[in-house]
N, C-alpha and C positions, 0 to 999 in steps of 0.2 A: 808098186811103190806105195810104200805105209806114210802116214802123216803123223809126225810125233805128237803125243798128246797135248804139248802145251802150244802146238801153232796157232790155234785158235785166239788164245791168251793174247799171242805175240801180235797177231792180226790187230786185235782190238787194242791193244797198246800203241803200234804204228797209227793206228788211225785217229787215237785219242790225240798224241802228240802233234801230227799233221795239224788237228782241229786246234791245238792251243797255239801252236806257232803261228797259224793263220789270224786267229782272234787278235794275238800281241803283235803282229805287223801291221794289223787294220788299227789297234790302238796308237801304236807308234806314229803311224801315218797321221791318226787324225790329232796327235798332241802336236806334231810340226805346224800342223795346217791351222791350229787354234791357238798357237802360241804369239801372246802380244795381242791379241783379239779381244773385242768388248764381248761382254758375258752374253748379249742379244746377237751375235753373230750367226749366222748358220752354222761355221764351222765348231761352234762351241755345242750345239745340238748334235753335230754328228760325232764329236767327242763324248759326247754323255752316252749316245748309243752304243757307240764302239765299248766304251766302258761297262755297259749292261750286258753285252755281250761275252765281253770277257771273263766277267762273272757266271753267266750261265754257263758258259763250256767248262770253267772249273769245278763246277756244283755237279755238272752231268759225268764227269769225269771222278769225280768222289763216289757218285753213286756204283760206276762199275765197280 
């Protein structure tokens, strides 16, 4: 059985999509938890960290 020449690219793309979906899911949940809470609440720190991760995932995908 031969492997199509673009199979590696497809695997990379699927992994990138999975990473983005995971980061966005975490960002959505962090946003729901932080809604209506004060800026000093722990959920706001989690939201900030989730936003940073989402940004980093986006940058890593652009590099590919």
